mmJSON file of the N, C-alpha and C atoms, coordinates in Angstrom:
{"data_MODEL":{"atom_site":{
"group_PDB":["ATOM","ATOM","ATOM","ATOM","ATOM","ATOM","ATOM","ATOM","ATOM","ATOM","ATOM","ATOM","ATOM","ATOM","ATOM","ATOM","ATOM","ATOM","ATOM","ATOM","ATOM","ATOM","ATOM","ATOM","ATOM","ATOM","ATOM","ATOM","ATOM","ATOM","ATOM","ATOM","ATOM","ATOM","ATOM","ATOM","ATOM","ATOM","ATOM","ATOM","ATOM","ATOM","ATOM","ATOM","ATOM","ATOM","ATOM","ATOM","ATOM","ATOM","ATOM","ATOM","ATOM","ATOM","ATOM","ATOM","ATOM","ATOM","ATOM","ATOM","ATOM","ATOM","ATOM","ATOM","ATOM","ATOM","ATOM","ATOM","ATOM","ATOM","ATOM","ATOM","ATOM","ATOM","ATOM","ATOM","ATOM","ATOM","ATOM","ATOM","ATOM","ATOM","ATOM","ATOM","ATOM","ATOM","ATOM","ATOM","ATOM","ATOM","ATOM","ATOM","ATOM","ATOM","ATOM","ATOM","ATOM","ATOM","ATOM","ATOM","ATOM","ATOM","ATOM","ATOM","ATOM","ATOM","ATOM","ATOM","ATOM","ATOM","ATOM","ATOM","ATOM","ATOM","ATOM","ATOM","ATOM","ATOM","ATOM","ATOM","ATOM","ATOM","ATOM","ATOM","ATOM","ATOM","ATOM","ATOM","ATOM","ATOM","ATOM","ATOM","ATOM","ATOM","ATOM","ATOM","ATOM","ATOM","ATOM","ATOM","ATOM","ATOM","ATOM","ATOM","ATOM","ATOM","ATOM","ATOM","ATOM","ATOM","ATOM","ATOM","ATOM","ATOM","ATOM","ATOM","ATOM","ATOM","ATOM","ATOM","ATOM","ATOM","ATOM","ATOM","ATOM","ATOM","ATOM","ATOM","ATOM","ATOM","ATOM","ATOM","ATOM","ATOM","ATOM","ATOM","ATOM","ATOM","ATOM","ATOM","ATOM","ATOM","ATOM","ATOM","ATOM","ATOM","ATOM","ATOM","ATOM","ATOM","ATOM","ATOM","ATOM","ATOM","ATOM","ATOM","ATOM","ATOM","ATOM","ATOM","ATOM","ATOM","ATOM","ATOM","ATOM","ATOM","ATOM","ATOM","ATOM","ATOM","ATOM","ATOM","ATOM","ATOM","ATOM","ATOM"],
"id":[1,2,3,4,5,6,7,8,9,10,11,12,13,14,15,16,17,18,19,20,21,22,23,24,25,26,27,28,29,30,31,32,33,34,35,36,37,38,39,40,41,42,43,44,45,46,47,48,49,50,51,52,53,54,55,56,57,58,59,60,61,62,63,64,65,66,67,68,69,70,71,72,73,74,75,76,77,78,79,80,81,82,83,84,85,86,87,88,89,90,91,92,93,94,95,96,97,98,99,100,101,102,103,104,105,106,107,108,109,110,111,112,113,114,115,116,117,118,119,120,121,122,123,124,125,126,127,128,129,130,131,132,133,134,135,136,137,138,139,140,141,142,143,144,145,146,147,148,149,150,151,152,153,154,155,156,157,158,159,160,161,162,163,164,165,166,167,168,169,170,171,172,173,174,175,176,177,178,179,180,181,182,183,184,185,186,187,188,189,190,191,192,193,194,195,196,197,198,199,200,201,202,203,204,205,206,207,208,209,210,211,212,213,214,215,216],
"type_symbol":["N","C","C","N","C","C","N","C","C","N","C","C","N","C","C","N","C","C","N","C","C","N","C","C","N","C","C","N","C","C","N","C","C","N","C","C","N","C","C","N","C","C","N","C","C","N","C","C","N","C","C","N","C","C","N","C","C","N","C","C","N","C","C","N","C","C","N","C","C","N","C","C","N","C","C","N","C","C","N","C","C","N","C","C","N","C","C","N","C","C","N","C","C","N","C","C","N","C","C","N","C","C","N","C","C","N","C","C","N","C","C","N","C","C","N","C","C","N","C","C","N","C","C","N","C","C","N","C","C","N","C","C","N","C","C","N","C","C","N","C","C","N","C","C","N","C","C","N","C","C","N","C","C","N","C","C","N","C","C","N","C","C","N","C","C","N","C","C","N","C","C","N","C","C","N","C","C","N","C","C","N","C","C","N","C","C","N","C","C","N","C","C","N","C","C","N","C","C","N","C","C","N","C","C","N","C","C","N","C","C","N","C","C","N","C","C"],
"label_atom_id":["N","CA","C","N","CA","C","N","CA","C","N","CA","C","N","CA","C","N","CA","C","N","CA","C","N","CA","C","N","CA","C","N","CA","C","N","CA","C","N","CA","C","N","CA","C","N","CA","C","N","CA","C","N","CA","C","N","CA","C","N","CA","C","N","CA","C","N","CA","C","N","CA","C","N","CA","C","N","CA","C","N","CA","C","N","CA","C","N","CA","C","N","CA","C","N","CA","C","N","CA","C","N","CA","C","N","CA","C","N","CA","C","N","CA","C","N","CA","C","N","CA","C","N","CA","C","N","CA","C","N","CA","C","N","CA","C","N","CA","C","N","CA","C","N","CA","C","N","CA","C","N","CA","C","N","CA","C","N","CA","C","N","CA","C","N","CA","C","N","CA","C","N","CA","C","N","CA","C","N","CA","C","N","CA","C","N","CA","C","N","CA","C","N","CA","C","N","CA","C","N","CA","C","N","CA","C","N","CA","C","N","CA","C","N","CA","C","N","CA","C","N","CA","C","N","CA","C","N","CA","C","N","CA","C","N","CA","C","N","CA","C","N","CA","C","N","CA","C","N","CA","C"],
"label_alt_id":[null,null,null,null,null,null,null,null,null,null,null,null,null,null,null,null,null,null,null,null,null,null,null,null,null,null,null,null,null,null,null,null,null,null,null,null,null,null,null,null,null,null,null,null,null,null,null,null,null,null,null,null,null,null,null,null,null,null,null,null,null,null,null,null,null,null,null,null,null,null,null,null,null,null,null,null,null,null,null,null,null,null,null,null,null,null,null,null,null,null,null,null,null,null,null,null,null,null,null,null,null,null,null,null,null,null,null,null,null,null,null,null,null,null,null,null,null,null,null,null,null,null,null,null,null,null,null,null,null,null,null,null,null,null,null,null,null,null,null,null,null,null,null,null,null,null,null,null,null,null,null,null,null,null,null,null,null,null,null,null,null,null,null,null,null,null,null,null,null,null,null,null,null,null,null,null,null,null,null,null,null,null,null,null,null,null,null,null,null,null,null,null,null,null,null,null,null,null,null,null,null,null,null,null,null,null,null,null,null,null,null,null,null,null,null,null],
"label_comp_id":["MET","MET","MET","ALA","ALA","ALA","HIS","HIS","HIS","HIS","HIS","HIS","SER","SER","SER","VAL","VAL","VAL","LEU","LEU","LEU","LEU","LEU","LEU","PHE","PHE","PHE","LYS","LYS","LYS","PRO","PRO","PRO","TYR","TYR","TYR","PRO","PRO","PRO","MET","MET","MET","ALA","ALA","ALA","VAL","VAL","VAL","GLY","GLY","GLY","GLN","GLN","GLN","LYS","LYS","LYS","ILE","ILE","ILE","HIS","HIS","HIS","ILE","ILE","ILE","ASP","ASP","ASP","GLY","GLY","GLY","GLY","GLY","GLY","LEU","LEU","LEU","ARG","ARG","ARG","HIS","HIS","HIS","GLY","GLY","GLY","ASP","ASP","ASP","TRP","TRP","TRP","GLU","GLU","GLU","VAL","VAL","VAL","ILE","ILE","ILE","GLY","GLY","GLY","VAL","VAL","VAL","SER","SER","SER","ASP","ASP","ASP","ARG","ARG","ARG","LYS","LYS","LYS","VAL","VAL","VAL","ARG","ARG","ARG","LEU","LEU","LEU","ARG","ARG","ARG","CYS","CYS","CYS","PRO","PRO","PRO","VAL","VAL","VAL","SER","SER","SER","HIS","HIS","HIS","ARG","ARG","ARG","GLU","GLU","GLU","PHE","PHE","PHE","GLU","GLU","GLU","TRP","TRP","TRP","ASP","ASP","ASP","ARG","ARG","ARG","PHE","PHE","PHE","CYS","CYS","CYS","TYR","TYR","TYR","PHE","PHE","PHE","VAL","VAL","VAL","GLU","GLU","GLU","LYS","LYS","LYS","GLN","GLN","GLN","GLU","GLU","GLU","GLU","GLU","GLU","ARG","ARG","ARG","GLU","GLU","GLU","TRP","TRP","TRP","PRO","PRO","PRO","GLN","GLN","GLN","ARG","ARG","ARG"],
"label_asym_id":["A","A","A","A","A","A","A","A","A","A","A","A","A","A","A","A","A","A","A","A","A","A","A","A","A","A","A","A","A","A","A","A","A","A","A","A","A","A","A","A","A","A","A","A","A","A","A","A","A","A","A","A","A","A","A","A","A","A","A","A","A","A","A","A","A","A","A","A","A","A","A","A","A","A","A","A","A","A","A","A","A","A","A","A","A","A","A","A","A","A","A","A","A","A","A","A","A","A","A","A","A","A","A","A","A","A","A","A","A","A","A","A","A","A","A","A","A","A","A","A","A","A","A","A","A","A","A","A","A","A","A","A","A","A","A","A","A","A","A","A","A","A","A","A","A","A","A","A","A","A","A","A","A","A","A","A","A","A","A","A","A","A","A","A","A","A","A","A","A","A","A","A","A","A","A","A","A","A","A","A","A","A","A","A","A","A","A","A","A","A","A","A","A","A","A","A","A","A","A","A","A","A","A","A","A","A","A","A","A","A","A","A","A","A","A","A"],
"label_entity_id":["1","1","1","1","1","1","1","1","1","1","1","1","1","1","1","1","1","1","1","1","1","1","1","1","1","1","1","1","1","1","1","1","1","1","1","1","1","1","1","1","1","1","1","1","1","1","1","1","1","1","1","1","1","1","1","1","1","1","1","1","1","1","1","1","1","1","1","1","1","1","1","1","1","1","1","1","1","1","1","1","1","1","1","1","1","1","1","1","1","1","1","1","1","1","1","1","1","1","1","1","1","1","1","1","1","1","1","1","1","1","1","1","1","1","1","1","1","1","1","1","1","1","1","1","1","1","1","1","1","1","1","1","1","1","1","1","1","1","1","1","1","1","1","1","1","1","1","1","1","1","1","1","1","1","1","1","1","1","1","1","1","1","1","1","1","1","1","1","1","1","1","1","1","1","1","1","1","1","1","1","1","1","1","1","1","1","1","1","1","1","1","1","1","1","1","1","1","1","1","1","1","1","1","1","1","1","1","1","1","1","1","1","1","1","1","1"],
"label_seq_id":[1,1,1,2,2,2,3,3,3,4,4,4,5,5,5,6,6,6,7,7,7,8,8,8,9,9,9,10,10,10,11,11,11,12,12,12,13,13,13,14,14,14,15,15,15,16,16,16,17,17,17,18,18,18,19,19,19,20,20,20,21,21,21,22,22,22,23,23,23,24,24,24,25,25,25,26,26,26,27,27,27,28,28,28,29,29,29,30,30,30,31,31,31,32,32,32,33,33,33,34,34,34,35,35,35,36,36,36,37,37,37,38,38,38,39,39,39,40,40,40,41,41,41,42,42,42,43,43,43,44,44,44,45,45,45,46,46,46,47,47,47,48,48,48,49,49,49,50,50,50,51,51,51,52,52,52,53,53,53,54,54,54,55,55,55,56,56,56,57,57,57,58,58,58,59,59,59,60,60,60,61,61,61,62,62,62,63,63,63,64,64,64,65,65,65,66,66,66,67,67,67,68,68,68,69,69,69,70,70,70,71,71,71,72,72,72],
"pdbx_PDB_ins_code":[null,null,null,null,null,null,null,null,null,null,null,null,null,null,null,null,null,null,null,null,null,null,null,null,null,null,null,null,null,null,null,null,null,null,null,null,null,null,null,null,null,null,null,null,null,null,null,null,null,null,null,null,null,null,null,null,null,null,null,null,null,null,null,null,null,null,null,null,null,null,null,null,null,null,null,null,null,null,null,null,null,null,null,null,null,null,null,null,null,null,null,null,null,null,null,null,null,null,null,null,null,null,null,null,null,null,null,null,null,null,null,null,null,null,null,null,null,null,null,null,null,null,null,null,null,null,null,null,null,null,null,null,null,null,null,null,null,null,null,null,null,null,null,null,null,null,null,null,null,null,null,null,null,null,null,null,null,null,null,null,null,null,null,null,null,null,null,null,null,null,null,null,null,null,null,null,null,null,null,null,null,null,null,null,null,null,null,null,null,null,null,null,null,null,null,null,null,null,null,null,null,null,null,null,null,null,null,null,null,null,null,null,null,null,null,null],
"Cartn_x":[149.374,149.792,151.132,151.266,152.52,153.565,154.867,155.989,156.583,156.952,157.465,158.633,159.375,160.358,159.729,159.9,159.148,160.148,159.966,160.726,160.036,160.774,160.171,160.699,159.767,160.137,159.804,160.839,160.621,161.13,160.347,160.84,162.194,163.155,164.45,164.396,164.85,164.84,165.924,165.754,166.792,166.901,168.084,168.339,169.072,168.814,169.47,170.929,171.657,173.114,173.678,172.809,173.279,173.618,174.664,175.068,174.554,173.765,173.189,173.459,173.424,173.54,172.297,171.56,170.364,170.847,170.733,171.216,170.053,169.864,168.786,167.647,166.739,165.521,165.85,164.776,164.861,165.657,165.794,166.534,167.906,168.459,169.761,170.914,171.829,173.012,173.248,174.126,174.505,173.672,173.285,172.43,172.824,172.492,172.636,171.183,170.915,169.547,169.609,168.633,168.716,167.334,166.428,165.216,164.347,163.732,162.913,161.75,160.56,159.34,158.714,157.539,156.802,156.51,156.285,155.812,156.773,157.679,158.532,160.032,160.867,162.297,162.794,163.77,164.319,165.764,166.185,167.493,168.155,169.534,170.257,171.336,171.469,172.513,173.797,174.904,176.129,176.942,176.521,177.15,176.485,175.178,174.466,173.866,173.846,173.249,171.757,171.187,169.686,169.039,167.892,167.163,165.866,165.375,164.154,163.491,162.193,161.385,160.492,160.553,159.688,159.046,157.917,157.388,158.482,158.527,159.513,159.402,160.563,160.568,161.663,162.666,163.737,163.379,163.635,163.261,164.413,164.456,165.453,164.753,165.411,164.839,165.572,164.754,165.267,164.574,165.276,164.631,164.631,163.487,163.312,162.859,163.607,163.286,162.341,161.544,160.596,159.749,159.23,158.339,156.904,156.059,154.656,154.048,153.276,152.673,151.37,150.289,150.104,150.115,150.482,150.51,149.036,148.832,147.487,147.212],
"Cartn_y":[-203.771,-204.958,-205.457,-206.744,-207.362,-207.323,-207.405,-207.382,-208.861,-209.213,-210.644,-210.584,-211.696,-211.876,-212.36,-211.572,-211.825,-211.949,-212.931,-213.073,-212.358,-211.501,-210.783,-211.393,-211.724,-212.241,-211.183,-210.77,-209.81,-210.387,-210.23,-210.747,-210.036,-210.841,-210.28,-209.641,-208.426,-207.7,-208.198,-209.361,-209.876,-209.077,-209.124,-208.378,-209.315,-209.126,-209.923,-209.748,-210.926,-210.907,-211.351,-211.332,-211.749,-213.231,-213.528,-214.915,-215.221,-216.29,-216.612,-218.052,-218.346,-219.724,-219.93,-221.019,-221.386,-222.45,-222.282,-223.175,-223.99,-225.163,-226.092,-226.079,-227.085,-227.172,-227.865,-228.008,-228.661,-227.908,-226.566,-225.71,-225.422,-226.136,-225.725,-225.755,-224.92,-224.856,-223.473,-223.353,-222.086,-221.793,-220.551,-220.134,-218.706,-218.391,-217.098,-216.563,-215.34,-214.736,-214.195,-214.712,-214.301,-213.613,-213.563,-212.875,-212.669,-211.451,-211.197,-210.389,-210.847,-209.999,-209.909,-209.235,-209.085,-210.422,-211.4,-212.728,-213.9,-213.808,-214.87,-214.536,-215.621,-215.432,-216.507,-216.19,-217.172,-217.332,-218.619,-218.925,-219.889,-219.774,-220.681,-221.355,-222.643,-223.455,-223.157,-222.751,-222.514,-223.765,-224.925,-226.175,-226.789,-227.007,-227.665,-226.658,-225.474,-224.295,-224.478,-225.38,-225.515,-224.291,-223.921,-222.699,-223.114,-222.438,-222.727,-221.392,-221.373,-220.219,-220.678,-219.993,-220.259,-219.051,-219.258,-218.143,-217.659,-216.354,-215.773,-216.45,-216.826,-217.542,-217.155,-216.335,-215.974,-214.838,-215.033,-214.033,-213.683,-212.449,-212.018,-212.087,-212.72,-212.97,-212.105,-211.476,-210.657,-210.988,-211.088,-211.312,-209.968,-209.625,-208.386,-208.699,-208.212,-208.456,-207.325,-207.68,-206.687,-205.938,-206.651,-206.086,-206.267,-205.305,-205.385,-206.406,-207.393,-208.45,-208.947,-209.036,-208.597,-207.135,-206.629,-205.195,-204.75,-203.514,-202.904,-202.507],
"Cartn_z":[14.76,14.015,14.609,14.588,15.095,14.041,14.481,13.601,13.608,12.288,12.061,11.235,11.094,10.111,8.792,7.698,6.448,5.302,4.428,3.192,2.054,1.309,0.171,-1.127,-2.029,-3.368,-4.368,-5.18,-6.209,-7.56,-8.63,-9.954,-10.268,-10.651,-10.972,-12.352,-12.502,-13.843,-14.776,-15.372,-16.204,-17.494,-18.059,-19.313,-20.259,-21.56,-22.601,-22.483,-22.638,-22.538,-21.19,-20.198,-18.81,-18.782,-18.147,-17.844,-16.448,-16.291,-14.979,-14.601,-13.329,-12.797,-11.919,-12.19,-11.432,-10.515,-9.168,-8.237,-7.654,-8.273,-7.82,-8.747,-8.522,-9.313,-10.68,-11.475,-12.774,-13.797,-13.654,-14.59,-14.078,-13.163,-12.61,-13.626,-13.369,-14.221,-14.76,-15.787,-16.38,-17.596,-17.758,-18.883,-19.299,-20.621,-21.091,-21.458,-21.004,-21.25,-22.687,-23.484,-24.901,-25.327,-24.342,-24.638,-23.358,-23.265,-21.996,-22.441,-21.969,-22.102,-20.765,-20.693,-19.408,-18.764,-19.583,-19.102,-19.273,-20.225,-20.593,-20.571,-20.33,-20.473,-21.36,-22.25,-23.118,-22.826,-22.534,-22.131,-23.092,-23.183,-23.986,-23.174,-23.269,-22.62,-23.354,-22.575,-23.22,-23.672,-23.278,-23.586,-24.816,-24.767,-25.875,-26.834,-26.448,-27.255,-27.538,-26.752,-26.857,-26.191,-26.75,-26.268,-25.744,-24.643,-23.954,-23.617,-23.736,-23.298,-22.203,-21.055,-19.87,-19.325,-18.577,-17.804,-16.914,-16.622,-15.795,-14.428,-13.95,-12.656,-11.721,-12.093,-11.22,-10.247,-9.064,-8.043,-7.159,-6.73,-5.71,-4.347,-3.435,-2.096,-1.059,-0.227,0.85,2.119,3.229,4.564,5.302,5.769,6.557,7.976,8.949,10.373,10.888,11.775,12.453,11.44,10.485,9.513,9.88,9.641,9.879,8.924,9.541,8.744,9.405,8.636,7.295,7.166,5.96,5.72,5.51,5.862,5.716,4.313],
"occupancy":[1.0,1.0,1.0,1.0,1.0,1.0,1.0,1.0,1.0,1.0,1.0,1.0,1.0,1.0,1.0,1.0,1.0,1.0,1.0,1.0,1.0,1.0,1.0,1.0,1.0,1.0,1.0,1.0,1.0,1.0,1.0,1.0,1.0,1.0,1.0,1.0,1.0,1.0,1.0,1.0,1.0,1.0,1.0,1.0,1.0,1.0,1.0,1.0,1.0,1.0,1.0,1.0,1.0,1.0,1.0,1.0,1.0,1.0,1.0,1.0,1.0,1.0,1.0,1.0,1.0,1.0,1.0,1.0,1.0,1.0,1.0,1.0,1.0,1.0,1.0,1.0,1.0,1.0,1.0,1.0,1.0,1.0,1.0,1.0,1.0,1.0,1.0,1.0,1.0,1.0,1.0,1.0,1.0,1.0,1.0,1.0,1.0,1.0,1.0,1.0,1.0,1.0,1.0,1.0,1.0,1.0,1.0,1.0,1.0,1.0,1.0,1.0,1.0,1.0,1.0,1.0,1.0,1.0,1.0,1.0,1.0,1.0,1.0,1.0,1.0,1.0,1.0,1.0,1.0,1.0,1.0,1.0,1.0,1.0,1.0,1.0,1.0,1.0,1.0,1.0,1.0,1.0,1.0,1.0,1.0,1.0,1.0,1.0,1.0,1.0,1.0,1.0,1.0,1.0,1.0,1.0,1.0,1.0,1.0,1.0,1.0,1.0,1.0,1.0,1.0,1.0,1.0,1.0,1.0,1.0,1.0,1.0,1.0,1.0,1.0,1.0,1.0,1.0,1.0,1.0,1.0,1.0,1.0,1.0,1.0,1.0,1.0,1.0,1.0,1.0,1.0,1.0,1.0,1.0,1.0,1.0,1.0,1.0,1.0,1.0,1.0,1.0,1.0,1.0,1.0,1.0,1.0,1.0,1.0,1.0,1.0,1.0,1.0,1.0,1.0,1.0],
"B_iso_or_equiv":[0.0,0.0,0.0,0.0,0.0,0.0,0.0,0.0,0.0,0.0,0.0,0.0,0.0,0.0,0.0,0.0,0.0,0.0,0.0,0.0,0.0,0.0,0.0,0.0,0.0,0.0,0.0,0.0,0.0,0.0,0.0,0.0,0.0,0.0,0.0,0.0,0.0,0.0,0.0,0.0,0.0,0.0,0.0,0.0,0.0,0.0,0.0,0.0,0.0,0.0,0.0,0.0,0.0,0.0,0.0,0.0,0.0,0.0,0.0,0.0,0.0,0.0,0.0,0.0,0.0,0.0,0.0,0.0,0.0,0.0,0.0,0.0,0.0,0.0,0.0,0.0,0.0,0.0,0.0,0.0,0.0,0.0,0.0,0.0,0.0,0.0,0.0,0.0,0.0,0.0,0.0,0.0,0.0,0.0,0.0,0.0,0.0,0.0,0.0,0.0,0.0,0.0,0.0,0.0,0.0,0.0,0.0,0.0,0.0,0.0,0.0,0.0,0.0,0.0,0.0,0.0,0.0,0.0,0.0,0.0,0.0,0.0,0.0,0.0,0.0,0.0,0.0,0.0,0.0,0.0,0.0,0.0,0.0,0.0,0.0,0.0,0.0,0.0,0.0,0.0,0.0,0.0,0.0,0.0,0.0,0.0,0.0,0.0,0.0,0.0,0.0,0.0,0.0,0.0,0.0,0.0,0.0,0.0,0.0,0.0,0.0,0.0,0.0,0.0,0.0,0.0,0.0,0.0,0.0,0.0,0.0,0.0,0.0,0.0,0.0,0.0,0.0,0.0,0.0,0.0,0.0,0.0,0.0,0.0,0.0,0.0,0.0,0.0,0.0,0.0,0.0,0.0,0.0,0.0,0.0,0.0,0.0,0.0,0.0,0.0,0.0,0.0,0.0,0.0,0.0,0.0,0.0,0.0,0.0,0.0,0.0,0.0,0.0,0.0,0.0,0.0],
"pdbx_formal_charge":[null,null,null,null,null,null,null,null,null,null,null,null,null,null,null,null,null,null,null,null,null,null,null,null,null,null,null,null,null,null,null,null,null,null,null,null,null,null,null,null,null,null,null,null,null,null,null,null,null,null,null,null,null,null,null,null,null,null,null,null,null,null,null,null,null,null,null,null,null,null,null,null,null,null,null,null,null,null,null,null,null,null,null,null,null,null,null,null,null,null,null,null,null,null,null,null,null,null,null,null,null,null,null,null,null,null,null,null,null,null,null,null,null,null,null,null,null,null,null,null,null,null,null,null,null,null,null,null,null,null,null,null,null,null,null,null,null,null,null,null,null,null,null,null,null,null,null,null,null,null,null,null,null,null,null,null,null,null,null,null,null,null,null,null,null,null,null,null,null,null,null,null,null,null,null,null,null,null,null,null,null,null,null,null,null,null,null,null,null,null,null,null,null,null,null,null,null,null,null,null,null,null,null,null,null,null,null,null,null,null,null,null,null,null,null,null],
"auth_seq_id":[1,1,1,2,2,2,3,3,3,4,4,4,5,5,5,6,6,6,7,7,7,8,8,8,9,9,9,10,10,10,11,11,11,12,12,12,13,13,13,14,14,14,15,15,15,16,16,16,17,17,17,18,18,18,19,19,19,20,20,20,21,21,21,22,22,22,23,23,23,24,24,24,25,25,25,26,26,26,27,27,27,28,28,28,29,29,29,30,30,30,31,31,31,32,32,32,33,33,33,34,34,34,35,35,35,36,36,36,37,37,37,38,38,38,39,39,39,40,40,40,41,41,41,42,42,42,43,43,43,44,44,44,45,45,45,46,46,46,47,47,47,48,48,48,49,49,49,50,50,50,51,51,51,52,52,52,53,53,53,54,54,54,55,55,55,56,56,56,57,57,57,58,58,58,59,59,59,60,60,60,61,61,61,62,62,62,63,63,63,64,64,64,65,65,65,66,66,66,67,67,67,68,68,68,69,69,69,70,70,70,71,71,71,72,72,72],
"auth_comp_id":["MET","MET","MET","ALA","ALA","ALA","HIS","HIS","HIS","HIS","HIS","HIS","SER","SER","SER","VAL","VAL","VAL","LEU","LEU","LEU","LEU","LEU","LEU","PHE","PHE","PHE","LYS","LYS","LYS","PRO","PRO","PRO","TYR","TYR","TYR","PRO","PRO","PRO","MET","MET","MET","ALA","ALA","ALA","VAL","VAL","VAL","GLY","GLY","GLY","GLN","GLN","GLN","LYS","LYS","LYS","ILE","ILE","ILE","HIS","HIS","HIS","ILE","ILE","ILE","ASP","ASP","ASP","GLY","GLY","GLY","GLY","GLY","GLY","LEU","LEU","LEU","ARG","ARG","ARG","HIS","HIS","HIS","GLY","GLY","GLY","ASP","ASP","ASP","TRP","TRP","TRP","GLU","GLU","GLU","VAL","VAL","VAL","ILE","ILE","ILE","GLY","GLY","GLY","VAL","VAL","VAL","SER","SER","SER","ASP","ASP","ASP","ARG","ARG","ARG","LYS","LYS","LYS","VAL","VAL","VAL","ARG","ARG","ARG","LEU","LEU","LEU","ARG","ARG","ARG","CYS","CYS","CYS","PRO","PRO","PRO","VAL","VAL","VAL","SER","SER","SER","HIS","HIS","HIS","ARG","ARG","ARG","GLU","GLU","GLU","PHE","PHE","PHE","GLU","GLU","GLU","TRP","TRP","TRP","ASP","ASP","ASP","ARG","ARG","ARG","PHE","PHE","PHE","CYS","CYS","CYS","TYR","TYR","TYR","PHE","PHE","PHE","VAL","VAL","VAL","GLU","GLU","GLU","LYS","LYS","LYS","GLN","GLN","GLN","GLU","GLU","GLU","GLU","GLU","GLU","ARG","ARG","ARG","GLU","GLU","GLU","TRP","TRP","TRP","PRO","PRO","PRO","GLN","GLN","GLN","ARG","ARG","ARG"],
"auth_asym_id":["A","A","A","A","A","A","A","A","A","A","A","A","A","A","A","A","A","A","A","A","A","A","A","A","A","A","A","A","A","A","A","A","A","A","A","A","A","A","A","A","A","A","A","A","A","A","A","A","A","A","A","A","A","A","A","A","A","A","A","A","A","A","A","A","A","A","A","A","A","A","A","A","A","A","A","A","A","A","A","A","A","A","A","A","A","A","A","A","A","A","A","A","A","A","A","A","A","A","A","A","A","A","A","A","A","A","A","A","A","A","A","A","A","A","A","A","A","A","A","A","A","A","A","A","A","A","A","A","A","A","A","A","A","A","A","A","A","A","A","A","A","A","A","A","A","A","A","A","A","A","A","A","A","A","A","A","A","A","A","A","A","A","A","A","A","A","A","A","A","A","A","A","A","A","A","A","A","A","A","A","A","A","A","A","A","A","A","A","A","A","A","A","A","A","A","A","A","A","A","A","A","A","A","A","A","A","A","A","A","A","A","A","A","A","A","A"],
"auth_atom_id":["N","CA","C","N","CA","C","N","CA","C","N","CA","C","N","CA","C","N","CA","C","N","CA","C","N","CA","C","N","CA","C","N","CA","C","N","CA","C","N","CA","C","N","CA","C","N","CA","C","N","CA","C","N","CA","C","N","CA","C","N","CA","C","N","CA","C","N","CA","C","N","CA","C","N","CA","C","N","CA","C","N","CA","C","N","CA","C","N","CA","C","N","CA","C","N","CA","C","N","CA","C","N","CA","C","N","CA","C","N","CA","C","N","CA","C","N","CA","C","N","CA","C","N","CA","C","N","CA","C","N","CA","C","N","CA","C","N","CA","C","N","CA","C","N","CA","C","N","CA","C","N","CA","C","N","CA","C","N","CA","C","N","CA","C","N","CA","C","N","CA","C","N","CA","C","N","CA","C","N","CA","C","N","CA","C","N","CA","C","N","CA","C","N","CA","C","N","CA","C","N","CA","C","N","CA","C","N","CA","C","N","CA","C","N","CA","C","N","CA","C","N","CA","C","N","CA","C","N","CA","C","N","CA","C","N","CA","C","N","CA","C","N","CA","C","N","CA","C","N","CA","C"],
"pdbx_PDB_model_num":[1,1,1,1,1,1,1,1,1,1,1,1,1,1,1,1,1,1,1,1,1,1,1,1,1,1,1,1,1,1,1,1,1,1,1,1,1,1,1,1,1,1,1,1,1,1,1,1,1,1,1,1,1,1,1,1,1,1,1,1,1,1,1,1,1,1,1,1,1,1,1,1,1,1,1,1,1,1,1,1,1,1,1,1,1,1,1,1,1,1,1,1,1,1,1,1,1,1,1,1,1,1,1,1,1,1,1,1,1,1,1,1,1,1,1,1,1,1,1,1,1,1,1,1,1,1,1,1,1,1,1,1,1,1,1,1,1,1,1,1,1,1,1,1,1,1,1,1,1,1,1,1,1,1,1,1,1,1,1,1,1,1,1,1,1,1,1,1,1,1,1,1,1,1,1,1,1,1,1,1,1,1,1,1,1,1,1,1,1,1,1,1,1,1,1,1,1,1,1,1,1,1,1,1,1,1,1,1,1,1,1,1,1,1,1,1]
}}}
């Protein structure tokens, strides 16, 4: 197998009470995590205090060099 530069996306393990900042996209800005399940995350805007529940969407990204791809 050949080795390539590969980006890894892993769901971020958010926890209630965390303060987060989303940089870009429709949900950009500051948020407080007020609920987390296996499939959903509930966020509150610290300015308007509006609450939203969305499918989990935050990911940690890592770049790995010289990684086997595709994996067996």
